[in-house]
C-alpha positions as CSV (number, residue, x, y, z in Angstrom):
1,M,-18.2,2.3,24.2
2,N,-19.8,0.9,22.0
3,T,-21.6,-2.8,22.6
4,T,-20.9,-4.8,19.9
5,R,-23.9,-6.8,17.8
6,V,-23.3,-10.5,17.5
7,M,-25.4,-12.6,15.6
8,V,-25.6,-16.2,16.4
9,I,-26.5,-19.0,13.9
10,E,-26.6,-22.6,15.7
11,D,-29.4,-25.5,14.7
12,D,-28.0,-27.1,18.6
13,E,-30.3,-25.2,20.9
14,D,-28.1,-26.3,23.8
15,L,-25.5,-25.0,22.1
16,R,-27.1,-21.7,20.6
17,F,-28.0,-21.1,24.4
18,L,-25.0,-21.4,25.9
19,L,-23.3,-18.9,23.0
20,E,-25.8,-16.3,23.6
21,R,-25.1,-16.5,27.2
22,M,-21.7,-16.7,27.0
23,L,-21.4,-13.4,25.0
24,R,-24.5,-11.4,27.0
25,A,-21.6,-11.8,30.3
26,R,-19.2,-10.6,27.7
27,G,-21.1,-6.7,27.6
28,H,-22.4,-7.8,23.9
29,A,-25.6,-7.3,22.1
30,V,-26.9,-10.9,21.0
31,A,-29.7,-12.4,18.6
32,S,-29.4,-16.1,18.0
33,F,-30.9,-18.4,15.4
34,P,-31.9,-21.9,14.4
35,G,-30.9,-21.3,11.1
36,A,-29.6,-19.1,8.1
37,Q,-33.4,-18.0,6.5
38,Q,-34.5,-16.9,9.6
39,A,-30.7,-15.4,10.1
40,L,-31.0,-14.1,6.6
41,R,-34.7,-12.1,7.3
42,T,-33.8,-10.2,10.2
43,L,-30.7,-8.7,8.1
44,E,-33.1,-7.3,6.0
45,S,-34.5,-4.6,8.8
46,Q,-31.4,-5.1,11.5
47,D,-28.1,-4.6,11.2
48,F,-25.2,-6.2,13.1
49,D,-21.4,-6.0,13.5
50,T,-20.7,-9.4,13.5
51,I,-22.3,-13.0,12.8
52,V,-21.1,-16.5,14.6
53,T,-22.3,-19.4,12.4
54,D,-22.4,-22.7,12.4
55,W,-20.8,-24.6,9.4
56,R,-22.6,-27.7,9.3
57,M,-26.8,-27.2,9.5
58,P,-29.9,-28.6,7.8
59,G,-31.0,-26.4,4.7
60,M,-28.6,-23.5,3.9
61,D,-25.0,-23.8,5.5
62,G,-22.8,-21.6,6.6
63,L,-20.2,-21.5,4.3
64,E,-23.5,-20.8,1.7
65,L,-24.7,-18.6,4.6
66,C,-21.1,-16.5,4.7
67,A,-21.2,-16.0,0.3
68,K,-24.8,-14.1,0.9
69,V,-24.0,-12.3,3.7
70,K,-20.3,-11.2,1.6
71,E,-22.5,-10.4,-1.1
72,S,-25.5,-8.2,1.0
73,H,-23.8,-6.9,4.2
74,P,-19.7,-6.9,3.2
75,H,-19.1,-4.3,6.4
76,I,-20.2,-7.3,8.9
77,G,-17.5,-9.3,10.3
78,M,-17.5,-13.2,10.3
79,V,-16.7,-16.0,12.5
80,L,-17.3,-20.3,11.2
81,V,-17.4,-22.4,14.1
82,S,-17.5,-26.2,13.5
83,A,-16.9,-29.4,15.2
84,Y,-14.6,-30.4,12.0
85,G,-11.1,-29.1,11.6
86,D,-11.4,-29.1,8.0
87,L,-8.5,-27.0,6.5
88,T,-10.3,-27.0,2.8
89,C,-13.2,-25.2,4.3
90,A,-11.2,-23.0,6.6
91,V,-9.5,-21.9,3.6
92,E,-13.0,-21.5,1.1
93,A,-14.3,-19.7,4.2
94,M,-11.4,-17.2,4.3
95,R,-11.7,-16.7,1.0
96,L,-15.7,-16.1,1.4
97,G,-14.5,-13.2,4.0
98,V,-14.5,-15.0,7.2
99,S,-12.1,-13.4,9.3
100,D,-11.4,-16.8,11.5
101,F,-12.4,-20.6,11.8
102,I,-12.9,-22.0,15.5
103,T,-13.4,-25.7,16.0
104,K,-15.8,-27.3,18.9
105,P,-15.6,-27.0,22.2
106,V,-15.8,-22.7,21.7
107,Q,-13.7,-21.7,24.1
108,V,-15.1,-18.2,25.5
109,D,-11.8,-16.5,25.3
110,E,-11.0,-17.5,21.5
111,L,-14.3,-16.5,20.3
112,E,-13.9,-13.3,22.4
113,N,-10.9,-12.6,20.4
114,A,-12.1,-14.4,17.3
115,I,-15.1,-11.3,17.6
116,A,-12.5,-8.7,18.4
117,R,-10.9,-9.5,15.2
118,S,-13.5,-9.9,12.7
119,N,-14.7,-6.7,14.4
120,R,-11.8,-4.9,13.1
121,R,-11.2,-6.5,9.6
122,A,-14.7,-5.2,9.4
123,E,-13.6,-1.6,10.0
124,A,-11.3,-1.8,7.4
125,Q,-13.8,-3.4,5.2
126,I,-16.0,-0.7,5.6
127,R,-12.6,2.2,5.4
128,K,-12.0,0.5,2.3
129,L,-15.3,0.5,0.6
130,E,-15.5,3.9,1.5
131,L,-12.5,4.9,-0.3
132,E,-13.6,2.5,-2.9
133,Q,-16.9,5.0,-3.1
134,T,-15.4,8.2,-2.9
135,D,-11.7,7.3,-4.7
136,E,-12.8,5.3,-7.8
137,A,-11.4,2.5,-6.8
138,F,-8.1,2.5,-6.5
139,H,-8.0,-1.1,-5.6
140,R,-4.1,-1.9,-6.2
141,I,-3.3,0.2,-4.1
142,I,-3.4,-1.4,-0.7
143,G,-4.0,-0.1,3.0
144,T,-7.1,2.3,4.8
145,S,-3.8,4.2,6.6
146,S,-3.8,8.3,6.9
147,A,-0.4,7.9,5.2
148,I,-1.8,5.6,2.0
149,T,-5.1,7.2,1.9
150,G,-3.8,10.8,2.0
151,V,-1.9,9.4,-1.3
152,I,-5.0,8.4,-2.8
153,R,-7.3,11.4,-2.2
154,Q,-4.2,13.5,-3.9
155,L,-4.2,11.2,-6.9
156,R,-8.2,10.8,-7.0
157,R,-7.9,14.5,-8.0
158,I,-4.8,14.5,-10.1
159,A,-5.4,11.6,-12.2
160,P,-8.2,12.7,-14.8
161,S,-5.9,16.0,-15.6
162,D,-2.7,15.7,-18.1
163,C,-0.2,17.8,-15.5
164,T,3.2,16.5,-15.2
165,V,3.8,14.4,-12.3
166,L,6.7,13.7,-9.7
167,V,6.8,10.9,-7.1
168,T,9.5,10.8,-4.4
169,G,9.9,8.0,-2.1
170,E,12.5,5.4,-0.4
171,S,13.1,2.4,-3.0
172,G,10.4,-0.2,-2.7
173,T,7.8,2.2,-1.6
174,G,5.3,1.9,-5.6
175,K,6.2,4.5,-7.2
176,E,5.9,2.7,-10.6
177,L,2.4,1.6,-9.1
178,I,1.2,5.1,-8.4
179,A,2.3,6.0,-12.0
180,R,0.2,3.4,-13.3
181,T,-2.5,4.1,-11.4
182,L,-2.4,7.4,-12.6
183,H,-2.5,6.1,-16.1
184,E,-5.0,3.8,-15.7
185,H,-7.8,6.4,-14.8
186,G,-7.1,9.5,-16.6
187,K,-8.0,10.3,-20.3
188,R,-5.0,8.3,-21.4
189,R,-6.0,4.9,-20.2
190,D,-7.0,3.3,-23.6
191,R,-3.4,4.5,-25.1
192,P,-0.2,3.7,-23.8
193,F,1.9,2.8,-20.5
194,V,5.7,3.2,-21.4
195,A,8.1,3.1,-18.4
196,V,11.8,3.9,-18.8
197,N,14.1,2.7,-15.9
198,C,17.0,5.5,-16.6
199,A,19.4,3.5,-14.0
200,A,18.9,0.6,-16.1
201,I,19.5,1.5,-19.6
202,P,23.4,2.1,-20.9
203,S,24.4,5.8,-20.2
204,E,25.4,5.7,-24.3
205,L,22.4,4.1,-25.4
206,L,19.9,6.7,-23.7
207,E,19.3,9.2,-26.3
208,S,18.5,6.6,-28.9
209,E,16.2,4.7,-26.8
210,F,14.4,7.9,-25.7
211,F,14.3,9.6,-28.7
212,G,14.8,7.2,-31.3
213,H,17.6,6.4,-33.9
214,K,17.6,6.1,-38.1
215,R,19.1,3.1,-40.0
216,G,22.6,3.6,-40.0
217,A,22.7,6.5,-37.9
218,F,25.9,4.7,-35.5
219,T,27.3,1.6,-35.4
220,G,25.2,-1.2,-35.0
221,A,21.9,0.3,-35.7
222,A,21.3,-2.0,-38.2
223,Q,17.3,-1.4,-37.7
224,A,15.6,2.3,-37.4
225,N,14.1,2.6,-33.6
226,E,11.2,4.6,-33.2
227,G,12.1,5.4,-29.7
228,L,10.1,5.3,-26.2
229,F,8.6,8.8,-26.9
230,L,6.8,8.1,-30.0
231,A,6.2,4.7,-28.3
232,A,4.8,6.7,-25.9
233,N,2.6,9.3,-27.9
234,G,-0.9,10.2,-26.7
235,G,-0.2,7.6,-23.8
236,T,1.7,8.2,-20.8
237,I,5.6,8.4,-20.9
238,F,6.9,7.4,-16.6
239,F,10.6,7.8,-16.0
240,D,11.6,6.1,-12.8
241,E,15.3,7.2,-11.3
242,V,14.9,9.9,-13.4
243,S,18.5,11.7,-11.2
244,A,20.6,8.9,-12.9
245,M,20.0,10.8,-16.5
246,P,23.5,12.1,-17.2
247,M,23.5,16.2,-17.4
248,Q,23.9,16.0,-21.3
249,L,20.4,13.9,-21.8
250,Q,18.8,15.9,-19.2
251,A,19.7,18.9,-21.3
252,K,17.7,17.0,-24.7
253,L,15.2,16.1,-22.3
254,L,14.0,19.0,-21.3
255,R,13.9,20.4,-25.1
256,A,11.7,18.0,-25.5
257,L,9.0,18.7,-22.5
258,Q,9.4,22.4,-24.2
259,E,9.0,21.8,-27.8
260,R,6.7,18.7,-27.6
261,T,9.1,17.3,-30.4
262,V,11.3,15.2,-30.3
263,R,14.5,14.4,-33.0
264,A,16.2,10.7,-34.1
265,V,20.0,10.5,-33.5
266,G,20.8,10.9,-37.1
267,S,17.6,12.9,-38.1
268,R,17.0,16.8,-39.2
269,C,13.2,15.7,-38.9
270,E,11.6,16.5,-35.7
271,S,8.4,14.4,-35.3
272,P,5.5,16.0,-32.8
273,I,4.4,14.2,-29.4
274,D,1.7,14.0,-27.0
275,V,2.6,12.5,-23.9
276,R,1.9,13.1,-20.2
277,I,5.2,13.0,-18.4
278,I,5.7,11.0,-14.5
279,A,8.9,11.0,-13.5
280,A,10.1,9.3,-10.3
281,A,13.1,9.3,-7.8
282,N,14.1,7.9,-4.7
283,Q,17.2,10.8,-4.3
284,D,16.0,14.3,-3.3
285,L,16.1,16.2,-6.5
286,D,16.0,19.6,-5.0
287,E,19.9,18.2,-3.2
288,A,20.9,17.0,-7.1
289,V,20.2,20.6,-7.9
290,E,22.3,22.2,-5.5
291,H,25.5,19.6,-6.0
292,R,24.9,20.4,-9.7
293,A,24.0,17.0,-10.6
294,F,21.0,17.7,-11.7
295,R,19.2,20.6,-13.5
296,R,17.4,23.1,-11.9
297,D,15.4,24.2,-14.9
298,L,14.2,20.4,-15.9
299,L,13.2,19.4,-12.4
300,F,11.0,22.6,-12.4
301,R,9.4,21.1,-15.5
302,L,9.1,18.3,-13.9
303,D,7.9,19.1,-10.6
304,V,4.3,20.5,-11.5
305,V,2.4,17.9,-8.8
306,R,4.8,16.4,-5.9
307,I,3.6,12.6,-4.2
308,D,5.4,12.5,-1.8
309,L,4.7,7.9,-0.9
310,P,5.1,7.3,3.0
311,P,7.7,4.6,3.9
312,L,5.8,1.4,5.1
313,R,7.7,2.2,9.1
314,E,5.2,4.7,8.9
315,R,2.4,2.8,7.7
316,E,2.6,0.2,10.5
317,A,-1.5,-0.5,10.0
318,D,-1.0,-1.1,6.7
319,S,1.9,-4.7,6.8
320,I,-0.6,-7.1,7.6
321,E,-3.0,-5.7,4.7
322,L,-0.4,-5.6,2.5
323,A,1.4,-9.2,3.7
324,Q,-2.7,-11.1,3.3
325,H,-2.5,-9.9,-0.3
326,F,0.8,-10.6,-1.5
327,L,0.4,-14.4,0.8
328,M,-2.9,-14.6,-1.1
329,Q,-1.4,-13.7,-4.5
330,Y,1.9,-16.8,-3.8
331,A,0.1,-19.1,-2.7
332,E,-2.0,-19.3,-5.4
333,R,0.5,-19.3,-7.7
334,L,2.6,-22.4,-5.6
335,G,-0.8,-24.4,-5.2
336,K,-0.7,-23.7,-1.6
337,Q,-3.5,-23.5,1.0
338,L,-3.0,-21.0,3.8
339,L,-4.8,-19.3,6.1
340,G,-2.9,-16.2,7.1
341,F,-0.6,-15.0,9.9
342,S,-0.2,-16.6,13.5
343,E,-0.9,-13.7,15.8
344,E,2.7,-14.1,16.8
345,A,4.2,-13.7,13.1
346,A,2.1,-10.5,12.3
347,Q,3.0,-9.0,15.6
348,R,6.2,-9.1,14.2
349,L,5.4,-8.1,10.9
350,R,3.6,-4.8,12.4
351,S,6.6,-4.1,14.3
352,Y,9.5,-4.8,12.3
353,C,10.8,-1.3,10.5
354,W,11.2,-2.5,6.8
355,P,14.0,-0.7,5.5
356,G,13.5,-2.1,1.7
357,N,9.9,-1.2,2.3
358,V,6.4,-2.6,0.5
359,R,9.3,-4.9,-2.1
360,E,10.8,-6.1,1.0
361,L,7.7,-7.2,2.8
362,E,6.3,-8.8,-0.6
363,N,10.1,-11.1,-0.8
364,C,9.4,-11.7,3.1
365,V,6.0,-13.3,2.3
366,Q,7.5,-14.9,-0.5
367,A,10.2,-16.5,1.6
368,S,7.8,-17.4,4.2
369,L,5.2,-19.5,2.2
370,A,8.2,-21.9,0.6
371,L,9.3,-22.3,4.6
372,A,5.9,-22.9,5.8
373,R,4.2,-26.1,7.0
374,G,0.9,-25.3,8.5
375,P,-1.8,-23.5,7.7
376,W,-0.6,-20.6,9.5
377,I,2.3,-19.1,8.6
378,T,4.2,-19.3,12.2
379,L,7.0,-16.9,13.1
380,D,9.6,-19.3,13.0
381,D,8.6,-19.5,9.1
382,L,9.5,-15.4,8.7
383,P,13.1,-14.7,7.7
384,V,15.8,-14.3,9.9
385,K,16.5,-10.6,9.7
386,V,12.6,-9.9,10.5
387,R,12.1,-12.7,13.3
388,K,15.6,-11.6,14.8
389,A,15.0,-7.8,14.6
390,R,15.4,-6.0,17.8
391,R,11.9,-4.3,19.1
392,L,12.3,-1.1,21.2
393,T,9.9,-1.3,24.2
394,P,8.8,2.5,25.3
395,V,9.5,3.1,28.4
396,V,6.5,5.1,30.0
397,V,7.7,8.2,32.5
398,E,5.9,11.1,33.9
399,H,7.2,14.3,31.7
400,N,9.7,16.3,33.6
401,P,9.9,20.2,32.2
402,E,13.4,19.8,32.9
403,L,13.9,17.1,30.3
404,P,12.6,18.0,26.9
405,L,11.2,15.6,24.8
406,L,13.0,14.4,22.0
407,E,10.8,16.1,19.1
408,E,11.4,19.2,20.7
409,I,15.0,18.9,20.7
410,E,15.3,18.6,17.3
411,R,13.0,20.9,16.3
412,R,15.3,23.9,18.5
413,H,18.2,22.0,16.1
414,I,16.4,22.5,13.1
415,E,15.7,26.1,13.9
416,R,19.1,26.8,15.2
417,V,20.3,25.2,11.6
418,L,17.6,27.2,9.5
419,R,18.9,30.4,11.2
420,A,22.5,29.7,10.3
421,V,22.1,29.2,6.7
422,R,19.7,31.9,6.6
423,G,16.6,29.3,5.8
424,N,18.4,27.5,2.9
425,K,16.2,24.4,3.1
426,A,18.5,22.3,0.7
427,A,21.8,23.8,3.4
428,A,20.3,22.8,6.3
429,A,19.0,19.3,5.0
430,R,22.1,18.7,4.1
431,I,23.7,20.0,7.3
432,L,21.0,17.8,9.2
433,G,22.1,14.6,7.2
434,I,18.3,14.1,5.5
435,N,17.1,14.8,2.6
436,R,14.8,17.9,2.1
437,V,11.4,16.5,1.3
438,T,11.8,14.7,5.2
439,L,12.9,18.5,6.5
440,Y,9.7,19.7,5.1
441,R,8.3,17.0,6.6
442,K,9.1,17.3,9.9
443,L,8.6,21.5,9.2
444,A,5.2,20.6,8.6
445,Q,5.0,18.4,12.0
446,S,6.4,21.0,14.3
447,H,4.4,24.3,12.7
448,P,1.3,23.2,10.6
449,S,1.2,26.7,9.1
450,S,4.9,26.6,7.5
451,D,5.1,26.5,3.8
């Protein structure tokens, strides 16, 4: 096991030696200093995992030190110790990247837990910095789990191109954020980004909204409208909930994509368009094609590159990072000073299944902020649905070959259904009661070489 390298900065000599002994007894490698300047000089030649520093010291105080360390060594975790329970100081410390603010007298278990949390946060920061360096700083996508970093790597590869992209995923997973990110990191970033919610526009107005109309083209058309395609010309147009588009309009959209021209309602002239197409769906479009609710040829046009967004329940490691992001964002708007989530509240956020995904988590944080009374959001501040959600505790038993694992039973059943439908995955997905994307994922998990 790797030894944690801890730097202790405390001007009180007795307390400094006590902290040093306590931490060494717990297996840490410790170097201690009476002031911030000596510590900063040491950081120029030596590396540390965590800094434990007093707040009020002669010369440079702990907050100033934390600001300098964050600037020059952002990967080092920081714990601030103080004899004063000052909320303003604690909030400022958290803003500077301090993972914990603990008060004197210092308890060894409390300090040990603070260092452990600091290390976890520092490791996440290292991963985040690596992503920013290698993935062109897709900073608006929060998370360091393997599920979301895989998406970021895919975005990095396809953003500079003009290829059409289909983004799939459950409602609330952030499909529009992905579309905006592709636009902002592509060569059309200085041109318009136009988002169209196909489910929010009345079907009788969709054609006019998409392609525009001439003045007097129909009753109520008092003014000409250029349409969304021409509004996005040179940039990106994003079709959200594309599965809600009526079949008649799908045919006209297909023609526009093929010909790269649009004709306004009431006009005989066609106008050329130059746009990048990104579409999103929270339904299985392959299944919609099988049910004749979506055109197969239009799906072929849209599904050039597919990005499948994972649900939040598959990104457990990201839930707290996302919650902290929303907390800071909304606390600033409301003028509240909060440090974060209590350990109990954080554990519940990690274990909750989030059927509404990131959107539900964001709403949960907003509601908790309204209820919070202290500097930390506690379990009691969380919405009732999240607070009282049942948590399943796994039972560990020795594996019996006569009792196959659930995954094995599921794999056998999927294979049996596929054989019955002669490999038709869309039909198999309907029989199994799952969408086709989920079926592909399960096949990939049980057969890594499956296509």
